[in-house]
N, C-alpha and C positions, 0 to 999 in steps of 0.2 A: 462615509464613516471613517473616523480616525482608527489608527492602529489599536487593536483590541488590548494589547499589553499596556499602551498608553492610557486607554480609557480606564482600565481596572487598576492602573498604577502598580503593576507588578513587573519584575524582571522577566526576560525571555526564557530563563531556566527555572521559573517558579514551579513548585510542586502543585499537584491538583488541589490539595487541601488549602494551600495559600491562595490560589485563584478563587476557590469557593468562598473563603473568608473575606477576600477583598470585595467580591460581588455582594455578599450579604451586607457588608457595611454600606455600600453605595445604594443597594436596593432599599435598605431600611431608611436611608437619608432622603431618597427621592420617591418613595412609595406614594402612589396617588391618594391612598387613604390618609396619609400624613400631610399631603399638600393639595387639598381640594381646589380645583380651578387654576392651579399653577402650571401654565403651559411649559415653561422652562424646566420645571422639575420633571414633568412627564417626559419631555424629550430626553433628558439625562437618564431617566429610568429606562427608556427604550434603548438608548445607546449602550448603557451598562449591560442590559439583558442580551442584546445582540452580540456584544463582545464576549459575554460568558457562554453564549451558545456555541461560539467558535472554539474557545479555549477549553471548554469542559468536555469536548468530543475529541478523543485522541486522534482519530483519523483526520478530522478537519483541522485540528491544530497542526499536525505534521505537514499537511498540504500547505497551510498558510505559512508555516516557518520556511518552507522550501520555495513556494512560488508567489507568496503574497496573496492578495485578494483574487488574482487570476486563478489560483489553485482551488478556490472554493466557489467558483461559479459566479463571480460578480463582486460588488463592492462591500458586501456584508455577510456573505455566507449563506444567504437564503435566496439564491438565484437573482440577486439584485433588488429584491423587494423588501427585505428586512421584516420587522414586526410592524404591520399596518396599524395596529392599535394595541392598547394595553391588554385587552382580553386575549389576544394572541399570546402574550407573554404569560398570563396566568394559565393558559392552556398548556404551554410548553413546560413551564416550571411550577405546576400546581403543587407538587409535593413539597417544594421549598416554601412557598408562601403559605401553605396549609399549616406547616409546623411553626414557621417563624413569625407569621403575622396573625396567628389566631384563627386560621380557617376562613370560611366564608367564600372560598373559591373552589372550583372543581379541580380535582387532580387529573393528571394526564393518564391515558390508558396504560394499563400494565402491559409490559412486554415480557416475553419469555427470554431465557438465557441464550446468548449468542454461542455459536460453536465455531471451532477452528480445526481445519484439516490441512495437511501438507500434501502437495502434489508435485511429483518429479516429472520434468519435461526434458526431452532431448533438445539439442540446439535447433535442429530444423523445426520441431514442433513449436518452440518459442517464436521463431521467426515467422512461420507461415500459419500458425494457429492449428488447433486440433480440438476434437470433442473427445472427452474421456469420462469413464464411469468411476465414481468414487463410492466407497462404503462408509456409512456413518451410523452411529447409534444415538438416538435422541429420545427425549420424553414427548409423548403425544397424549391426547385425551384418552382416558380409559374407555375401551370399546364396550364394556359391560354397563357401566353407569353413565356413559356419555359425558364423563367429566364432572359429574355432580358430586362424586365421592360417597353417595348414599346408597344403601342397600336397595335392591329392586323392590318397588312398592312403597318406598318411603322417600322423603325429600329432606334437605337441610332445613333447619329451623332458624328463626331470627335469634341473633345473639342477645342474651338478657343483659349483658354488661353495657353495651352501647346502644341497645334498642334497635339494632339492625343498621345503624348508620356507619359502622366501621371505624368511627372516630369517637374519642372521648375528649372532653374539654375540662381543663383545670386551670386554676389561677397561678400565675408566676409573677410576683411583684404587682405591677400595675397592669399587666397584660393577662388576657385570657388566652391560653395556649391550647391548640387542638393537636392531638397526637393520635397515632394509630392504636386502636383497641388492642390490649395485650391478650385478650381471650380469643378473639376471632381473627386477629392479625389483619384487620382492615377489611375482612371479607363481609362482615355484617351478618354472617350466618355460621352456625355450628352444625356438625354432623353427629347425631346420636347413634344411628345405626349405619356403620360404615359398610361400603361395598366389599363383597367377599373376595373380589379379584385384586383390587388395588388397595384394600384396607383403609379406605378414606383418603388416600393420597391424591385421587382424581386423575393421576397420570400413570402411564406404564411405558416401559422402554420399547422402542421400535428399531429394528435393523432395516435400513433402507439403502437402496442403490439410486444415486442421482447422477444425471448426465451434466457434465460441466463443459461449456463451450469456451475455450480459451481463444481470445482474439489474436490476430497476427501482431507481432511486434512486442510482446511482453518481455520483461527482463527478470533476471533472478531477484528474488526477494519481494516482488510485487504481489499484491493481494487482490483477489477477486471477491466480490460480495454477492451472494445469492440471497436476495431479500426474502424474508419470512420462511426460510428453510431451517431455522434453528429449532429450539425447544418451545413447546407450548407452555405458557405460564399456568400455574395452579390457580384454579378459579376462573379461568377464561381470560381472553385478551389476545392480542396479536402475537404470533410466534416471533422469536428472535431471528437473527440473521445467521447465515453460515459464511464464514470467511475462509477462502481457500488461498493458502500461502504457496506461491510458486517457487520451485527450486530447479534451476536450469543447469543441466550437465554441460560442462565446457566442451568445445570442439577445438582441437589443436590447429585446425586450418584457419580458424577465424577468431577474432577478438572484438567483443562489442565495445563501442564507444558512443553511448547514447543510441541514436538512430543510425550512426555510421558503423561500418564493419571494417576492420583492419586486417589485411592479409600480408604476411611477410614472405617475400620470395627470395631465396638464395640464388645468386648467379655467379658464374666464374669471372675472374678478373679479366679474362680475354673478352668475354661477351660485354662486360662493362666498358672496356676500351673500344671495342669495334662496333658494338650495337648488335641488334638482331631480334628475332621473335622469341617470346617466352609464353608458356602456357600457365594460366592461373586458375584457381578454384573460384567459383562464383556461388551466390545464393540461389540461383535458378535451379529448377529441377530438384526441389527439395534439398537444396544445399549441395547437390552433387554435380552442378553444372561446371563447365569449363569455358574459357575464352582465351583468345590469343591476342597479345598486345605487342607493340613494336617498341623496342628500346632504342633510344638514340645513342650514337657513339659518344663516349665520354661520360657515361652514367656514373655518378658518384655514390659511395656508400651512404645510405640514409635518404637518398632521393625518393620522392613519392610521386605516384601517378594516381589521379583521382578520377574514378568513373562515376559521374554524376547520376543520381537516381537509381543506383544499383545496390543500395544498402538495405536496412531493415524497414519494413512498412511502419509508418507513423501511426500511433494509436490516436484515434479521434480526429485525425487530420488526413487530408489526401497526400499521396505521394510517398516516397521512400527517402531514406538517407543516402549517403554515398558510400561507395567501396573505395578504401584508400589502400593502394599497393605500396608497401614499404620495400625498398630494395636493400638487400643485404649482400655485399660483395664478399665472397669467400676467397681468402688467400691460402693457397696450398702450403702445408707444412713441409712437404717433400716434393722435389722436382726431378723429373727424368733428366738424364744427361743431355738429351736433345733440347728440352725446355730451358735448362740452365745455360746451354750454349747460346740459344737464340736470345735469351734475356741479357746475356753479357754483351752480345753484339749491339743490342739496342742501347744498353748502358754506355758502351764505348762511343756510339754515335752521338749520344747526348752529353758526353764528357762527364759522366757521373762516376764517382769513385765508389765501387762496391767491393764487398768482401770477396777475396779470392776463393775459388772452389778447391776442393781437395784434388791433388794431382794423382794421375793414374800410376800404377806400379811400373810401367815401362818408362815413364818420365823420370821417376825416382832412380831407377837403375842406370839411366843414361848418365846421370851425374856421377 
């Protein structure tokens, strides 16, 4: 499949309304009802619909913008399969074709509202994973009327405006346009005797505690999706999803760089020149591990040492990133008289002209 932005002929920063308008235009042009038996038009219709499926979903669009087709599981965002036939498209976008092309196709199942919660993680929890409980408030089916909205002993009745179909048809120019019934709002039924607990709303709020399993290797700002843990739609249907946005607290010992972790180690100028062993922090033991590494003589400021496979666990892939040790050589602002004397001897041996130190009181009195 071609780039979805190219297919819909919209810029990469196009607004959602612009994308929808572009899709409407192409869908109307290549709709099978307007092009019976035209295989080329059907293929273009499928291509436009696959492109719209990617760009109309904020999560899929963000992944495509960042990783291309690899970020959405294949060549077209549907696990590599795309829309196998036109009926798949009507199933996915039934609400669009019902309103725009005069109905005649079934609409997709109603979904409840999605929910979002924020979850704070420590750095070790993000690296190694954790299970945490979260508190949410969501709409669920009323337990008294079991989601019907009707008083006990009664039931919803067929809507007299649409005859129970949930849709009304009216003419618009040369087209017959099908729209949602304004009285029953597409339900096909009306409630005359409402439930005493939910007052006909069919839902009630529930406070729930859910367990969230955070996989190893997550990073700040990433989102986990708990399928069907959102709100239940009025009138029945699949629940929405629950999105958990992760906020990782930083750790002064480590800095994330993708799957790699960077550790800055300060050393003295003497150890940089002569070499020796240094102790570093590692991610092992819940990020409280330590290891000893050997510095070679003549280590320079900014030199790095890479410990392969000691970084952050990769999500969805085997193995870990690397731990990168950055060397920071600390130059003392003040020297003892002994240090100053030794350094001046070294400077003299190398023939380097250095600033003279302050003379002692006895030397000044001698003059």
